[in-house]
C-alpha positions as CSV (number, residue, x, y, z in Angstrom):
1,X,-5.8,-104.3,5.5
2,X,-6.0,-103.3,1.9
3,X,-9.6,-102.5,1.1
4,X,-11.1,-101.7,-2.4
5,X,-14.4,-99.8,-2.6
6,X,-16.1,-100.2,-6.0
7,X,-18.7,-97.5,-6.9
8,X,-21.7,-98.0,-9.3
9,X,-21.7,-94.4,-10.6
10,X,-19.3,-92.1,-12.4
11,X,-16.2,-90.4,-11.2
12,X,-15.6,-86.9,-12.6
13,X,-12.1,-85.8,-13.6
14,X,-10.6,-82.6,-15.2
15,X,-7.6,-81.7,-17.3
16,X,-5.5,-81.5,-14.1
17,X,-6.1,-85.2,-13.4
18,X,-8.2,-84.4,-10.3
19,X,-10.8,-87.0,-9.5
20,X,-14.2,-86.0,-7.9
21,X,-16.9,-88.2,-6.4
22,X,-19.9,-87.6,-4.2
23,X,-18.9,-86.1,-0.9
24,X,-20.9,-88.6,1.1
25,X,-19.0,-91.5,-0.5
26,X,-15.8,-89.6,0.1
27,X,-16.4,-89.2,3.8
28,X,-17.1,-92.9,4.0
29,X,-13.7,-93.6,2.4
30,X,-12.0,-91.3,4.9
31,X,-13.6,-93.4,7.8
32,X,-12.2,-96.6,6.2
33,X,-8.8,-94.9,5.7
34,X,-8.5,-94.2,9.4
35,X,-8.1,-98.0,10.0
36,X,-7.2,-99.5,6.6
37,X,-5.5,-98.7,3.3
38,X,-8.3,-97.9,0.9
39,X,-8.7,-97.3,-2.8
40,X,-11.7,-96.4,-4.9
41,X,-12.6,-97.9,-8.3
42,X,-15.3,-96.6,-10.7
43,X,-15.8,-95.6,-14.3
44,X,-14.3,-92.2,-15.0
45,X,-15.5,-89.5,-17.4
46,X,-14.5,-86.0,-18.1
47,X,-17.7,-84.1,-17.5
48,X,-18.9,-80.5,-17.7
49,X,-19.6,-78.1,-14.8
50,X,-23.3,-78.8,-14.6
51,X,-23.3,-82.6,-15.0
52,X,-23.4,-84.0,-11.5
53,X,-23.0,-83.4,-7.8
54,X,-19.5,-84.8,-7.5
55,X,-17.5,-82.4,-5.3
56,X,-15.1,-84.5,-3.1
57,X,-11.6,-84.5,-4.5
58,X,-9.9,-87.9,-4.0
59,X,-6.4,-86.7,-4.8
60,X,-6.5,-84.1,-2.0
61,X,-7.2,-87.0,0.5
62,X,-4.4,-89.2,-1.0
63,X,-7.0,-91.9,-1.9
64,X,-6.0,-93.9,-5.0
65,X,-8.6,-93.9,-7.8
66,X,-8.8,-96.7,-10.3
67,X,-10.6,-96.0,-13.6
68,X,-12.5,-99.0,-14.7
69,X,-14.4,-99.2,-18.0
70,X,-16.6,-102.3,-18.0
71,X,-16.9,-102.2,-21.8
72,X,-13.1,-102.4,-22.4
73,X,-11.7,-106.0,-22.1
74,X,-8.1,-104.6,-22.0
75,X,-9.1,-102.2,-19.2
76,X,-10.9,-104.9,-17.2
77,X,-8.0,-107.3,-17.5
78,X,-5.6,-104.7,-16.1
79,X,-8.1,-104.0,-13.3
80,X,-8.4,-107.7,-12.4
81,X,-4.6,-107.9,-11.9
82,X,-4.9,-104.9,-9.6
83,X,-7.7,-106.5,-7.7
84,X,-5.5,-109.3,-6.5
85,X,-3.7,-106.8,-4.3
86,X,-6.7,-106.2,-2.1
87,X,-7.8,-108.3,0.9
88,X,-11.4,-107.1,1.0
89,X,-13.8,-105.5,-1.6
90,X,-16.8,-103.4,-0.7
91,X,-19.2,-103.0,-3.7
92,X,-21.9,-100.5,-4.3
93,X,-24.6,-102.7,-5.9
94,X,-26.3,-103.0,-8.4
95,X,-24.6,-101.9,-11.6
96,X,-22.6,-103.4,-14.6
97,X,-19.2,-102.9,-13.0
98,X,-20.6,-104.1,-9.6
99,X,-21.8,-107.3,-11.1
100,X,-18.5,-108.0,-13.0
101,X,-16.4,-107.4,-9.9
102,X,-18.7,-109.5,-7.7
103,X,-18.4,-112.5,-10.1
104,X,-14.6,-112.0,-10.2
105,X,-14.5,-112.1,-6.4
106,X,-16.6,-115.3,-6.3
107,X,-14.4,-117.0,-8.9
108,X,-11.2,-116.0,-7.0
109,X,-12.7,-116.6,-3.6
110,X,-12.0,-113.1,-2.5
111,X,-14.2,-111.8,0.4
112,X,-16.6,-109.0,-0.5
113,X,-19.5,-107.1,1.0
114,X,-22.3,-105.3,-0.7
115,X,-24.0,-101.9,-0.2
116,X,-27.3,-102.2,-1.9
117,X,-28.4,-98.7,-3.0
118,X,-30.6,-99.3,-6.0
119,X,-33.8,-101.2,-6.6
120,X,-32.7,-103.4,-9.5
121,X,-30.6,-105.9,-7.6
122,X,-32.4,-109.0,-9.0
123,X,-32.4,-108.1,-12.7
124,X,-29.9,-110.8,-13.9
125,X,-29.6,-114.5,-13.3
126,X,-26.2,-113.9,-11.6
127,X,-27.6,-111.6,-9.0
128,X,-28.9,-114.4,-6.8
129,X,-25.4,-116.0,-6.7
130,X,-23.8,-112.6,-5.9
131,X,-26.2,-112.0,-3.0
132,X,-25.7,-115.5,-1.6
133,X,-21.9,-115.1,-1.9
134,X,-21.6,-111.7,-0.1
135,X,-20.0,-111.8,3.4
136,X,-22.6,-109.2,4.4
137,X,-25.1,-106.8,2.8
138,X,-25.8,-103.2,4.1
139,X,-28.7,-101.0,2.9
140,X,-30.5,-97.9,4.1
141,X,-33.9,-99.0,3.0
142,X,-36.1,-101.4,5.1
143,X,-38.0,-102.1,1.9
144,X,-35.1,-104.2,0.6
145,X,-34.3,-106.2,3.8
146,X,-36.9,-109.0,3.5
147,X,-35.9,-109.8,-0.1
148,X,-32.2,-109.6,0.6
149,X,-32.4,-111.8,3.7
150,X,-33.6,-114.7,1.5
151,X,-30.1,-114.9,0.1
152,X,-27.7,-113.5,2.8
153,X,-27.9,-114.2,6.5
154,X,-26.1,-111.0,7.4
155,X,-28.2,-108.0,6.2
156,X,-28.2,-104.8,8.2
157,X,-30.0,-101.4,7.9
158,X,-27.6,-98.6,8.4
159,X,-27.9,-94.9,8.8
160,X,-28.2,-93.1,5.5
161,X,-25.0,-91.4,4.3
162,X,-26.2,-87.8,5.0
163,X,-24.8,-84.9,6.9
164,X,-28.0,-84.1,8.8
165,X,-28.1,-84.2,12.6
166,X,-31.1,-84.0,14.9
167,X,-30.2,-80.3,15.6
168,X,-30.5,-79.5,11.9
169,X,-34.2,-80.5,11.7
170,X,-36.5,-77.5,11.7
171,X,-40.3,-77.2,12.0
172,X,-42.4,-76.0,9.1
173,X,-41.9,-72.3,8.5
174,X,-45.6,-71.6,9.2
175,X,-46.5,-69.8,6.0
176,X,-46.5,-70.3,2.2
177,X,-44.9,-68.0,-0.3
178,X,-46.7,-66.1,-3.0
179,X,-45.9,-67.2,-5.6
180,X,-45.6,-70.7,-4.3
181,X,-42.1,-72.1,-4.5
182,X,-41.7,-75.6,-5.9
183,X,-38.3,-77.4,-5.6
184,X,-36.6,-80.3,-7.4
185,X,-33.1,-81.4,-6.5
186,X,-31.3,-84.2,-8.3
187,X,-29.6,-85.2,-11.5
188,X,-31.2,-83.5,-14.5
189,X,-31.8,-86.6,-16.6
190,X,-34.7,-88.6,-17.9
191,X,-34.9,-91.3,-15.1
192,X,-35.3,-88.5,-12.5
193,X,-38.5,-87.4,-14.1
194,X,-37.3,-84.2,-15.8
195,X,-39.8,-84.6,-18.7
196,X,-42.6,-85.1,-16.2
197,X,-41.4,-82.0,-14.3
198,X,-42.1,-79.9,-17.4
199,X,-45.5,-81.6,-17.8
200,X,-46.3,-80.6,-14.2
201,X,-45.2,-77.0,-15.0
202,X,-47.5,-76.8,-18.0
203,X,-50.5,-78.2,-16.2
204,X,-50.2,-75.8,-13.2
205,X,-49.6,-72.9,-15.5
206,X,-52.7,-73.7,-17.6
207,X,-54.7,-73.9,-14.3
208,X,-53.7,-70.5,-13.2
209,X,-51.4,-71.4,-10.3
210,X,-49.0,-68.7,-9.3
211,X,-45.7,-70.5,-8.7
212,X,-42.0,-70.6,-9.2
213,X,-40.2,-73.9,-10.0
214,X,-36.6,-74.2,-8.9
215,X,-34.5,-77.0,-10.5
216,X,-31.2,-77.8,-8.8
217,X,-28.7,-80.2,-10.4
218,X,-26.8,-81.0,-13.6
219,X,-27.1,-83.8,-16.0
220,X,-27.7,-85.0,-19.6
221,X,-30.9,-82.9,-20.0
222,X,-29.5,-79.7,-18.7
223,X,-29.3,-78.1,-22.1
224,X,-32.7,-79.5,-23.0
225,X,-34.1,-77.7,-19.9
226,X,-32.5,-74.4,-21.0
227,X,-34.0,-74.7,-24.4
228,X,-37.4,-75.7,-23.1
229,X,-37.5,-72.7,-20.7
230,X,-36.7,-70.4,-23.6
231,X,-39.2,-72.1,-25.9
232,X,-42.0,-71.8,-23.3
233,X,-40.8,-68.4,-22.1
234,X,-41.0,-69.9,-18.7
235,X,-39.6,-67.1,-16.6
236,X,-40.9,-68.8,-13.4
237,X,-38.6,-71.8,-13.9
238,X,-35.2,-71.2,-12.4
239,X,-32.5,-73.6,-13.6
240,X,-29.7,-73.4,-10.9
241,X,-27.4,-76.2,-12.2
242,X,-25.1,-77.9,-9.7
243,X,-24.9,-76.2,-6.3
244,X,-21.8,-77.2,-4.3
245,X,-22.2,-74.5,-1.7
246,X,-24.3,-76.1,1.1
247,X,-25.5,-72.7,2.4
248,X,-26.9,-71.8,-1.0
249,X,-28.6,-75.1,-1.3
250,X,-30.0,-74.9,2.2
251,X,-31.4,-71.5,1.5
252,X,-33.5,-73.0,-1.4
253,X,-34.8,-75.7,0.9
254,X,-35.6,-73.2,3.6
255,X,-37.8,-71.1,1.3
256,X,-39.4,-74.0,-0.6
257,X,-43.1,-74.7,-0.1
258,X,-43.4,-78.1,-1.9
259,X,-40.7,-80.6,-2.9
260,X,-41.4,-82.6,-6.1
261,X,-39.5,-85.9,-6.9
262,X,-40.9,-87.7,-10.0
263,X,-38.0,-90.3,-10.2
264,X,-38.3,-93.6,-12.1
265,X,-36.0,-95.7,-9.9
266,X,-34.1,-95.2,-6.6
267,X,-32.4,-96.7,-3.6
268,X,-33.5,-94.1,-1.2
269,X,-32.7,-90.5,-2.4
270,X,-30.8,-88.3,0.0
271,X,-32.8,-85.3,-1.2
272,X,-35.9,-86.7,0.5
273,X,-34.0,-86.6,3.8
274,X,-33.1,-83.0,3.1
275,X,-36.7,-82.1,2.4
276,X,-37.9,-83.8,5.5
277,X,-35.2,-82.0,7.6
278,X,-36.6,-78.6,6.3
279,X,-40.2,-79.7,6.9
280,X,-41.2,-79.4,3.2
281,X,-44.3,-81.3,2.0
282,X,-43.1,-84.0,-0.4
283,X,-44.7,-85.3,-3.6
284,X,-42.8,-88.3,-4.7
285,X,-43.0,-91.5,-6.8
286,X,-42.9,-94.7,-4.8
287,X,-40.0,-96.5,-6.5
288,X,-37.1,-98.6,-5.2
289,X,-36.6,-98.1,-1.4
290,X,-38.8,-95.0,-1.1
291,X,-41.9,-96.9,0.2
292,X,-39.7,-98.3,2.9
293,X,-39.7,-94.9,4.6
294,X,-42.4,-92.9,3.0
295,X,-46.1,-93.4,3.7
296,X,-48.7,-91.9,1.4
297,X,-50.9,-89.3,3.0
298,X,-48.8,-89.4,6.2
299,X,-45.3,-88.0,5.4
300,X,-45.7,-87.4,1.7
301,X,-48.1,-87.8,-1.2
302,X,-47.5,-90.5,-3.8
303,X,-47.4,-89.5,-7.5
304,X,-47.4,-92.0,-10.4
305,X,-44.3,-92.9,-12.3
306,X,-43.8,-91.5,-15.8
307,X,-47.1,-89.6,-15.7
308,X,-46.6,-85.9,-15.4
309,X,-50.2,-84.9,-16.1
310,X,-51.7,-87.1,-13.4
311,X,-48.9,-86.0,-11.0
312,X,-49.8,-82.4,-11.7
313,X,-53.5,-83.0,-11.0
314,X,-52.6,-84.5,-7.6
315,X,-50.3,-81.6,-6.8
316,X,-53.0,-79.1,-7.9
317,X,-55.6,-80.9,-5.7
318,X,-53.4,-80.4,-2.5
319,X,-52.1,-76.9,-3.2
320,X,-55.2,-75.2,-1.8
321,X,-55.2,-77.5,1.3
322,X,-52.5,-75.7,3.3
323,X,-53.4,-77.5,6.6
324,X,-52.8,-80.9,4.8
325,X,-49.5,-79.7,3.4
326,X,-48.3,-78.7,6.9
327,X,-49.5,-82.1,8.2
328,X,-47.4,-83.9,5.6
329,X,-44.4,-81.7,6.5
330,X,-44.8,-82.6,10.2
331,X,-45.0,-86.3,9.2
332,X,-41.8,-86.1,7.2
333,X,-40.0,-84.3,10.0
334,X,-41.1,-87.0,12.6
335,X,-40.0,-89.8,10.2
336,X,-36.5,-88.3,10.0
337,X,-36.2,-87.8,13.7
338,X,-37.0,-91.5,14.2
339,X,-34.4,-92.5,11.6
340,X,-31.6,-90.4,13.2
341,X,-32.6,-91.2,16.8
342,X,-33.0,-95.0,16.3
343,X,-30.5,-96.1,13.7
344,X,-27.2,-96.0,15.3
345,X,-25.4,-98.2,12.8
346,X,-23.3,-96.3,10.2
347,X,-19.8,-96.6,8.8
348,X,-18.6,-98.1,12.1
349,X,-20.7,-101.2,11.3
350,X,-19.0,-101.4,7.9
351,X,-15.5,-101.2,9.5
352,X,-16.3,-103.9,12.1
353,X,-17.7,-106.2,9.4
354,X,-14.6,-105.7,7.2
């Protein structure tokens, strides 16, 4: 069967016409490729080295990439002619391109399934029709299931697309560093709470906390971060950029004392799974699918959205309570063990539904 997977992010390409996407999505494509002919469609941009976490090269795996610009009528019309070649379309939802492709599938009676990975899946009037018309909906967040089930009779929770196994999960390291090591991993952009991260830094510094803040990732605000670090002479903020080497990234998780995630919107971020696997106490906003897995004061501490100063006060309050931090770390680890031990559905479910 010819299957088209439509992403809702950005594909990175270079001058050699090499296309790069997130490795987790790439591995899913390889699973589909084992049984079907698969192509991947997504908007494409030439991006700098420190712009995102795309490190899976499609051309090496002989997977066709289709560049789709939803703002170009000419590009879209060419894409729609291409779309007729495929028997099934699997769409990462929501997103501008996702909505356009879904409506096209409805109008042409082409079968499609949805992978709901973001919280804004009921923002437009057309979304209800799209959800009702999908052959099935898959999601990793229990938070979304009840709402999605109102529109589609076939909604399943699947294993998150992560590389973590039960054997990878480790207990808390049993001590805290001096200075305390704080860690953020994610895209360096406004909606991930980067401005709030600097507010947290300023508050903790003014309150005499001895700490080091590690920021991992690339994005639109990468240069802003560099300038802000220089302006504040913040030698204890380390801007790592994108880290593709898994061993280097794991080393940062292994030594971290606190994980901070002040994001504005999410499906369920993989970085929280990584933090739980390393038994790091988590301070996170409760947006999107996060409250479907995270429980305040049990496996994390909730911090407010777009409020760095209040988030900083909460973090400051718990810094001195090491026993509570270890309890949160234990709660996070137990949550991840449950997810990996009980959710057996993964890409195999997707293949069977296709």
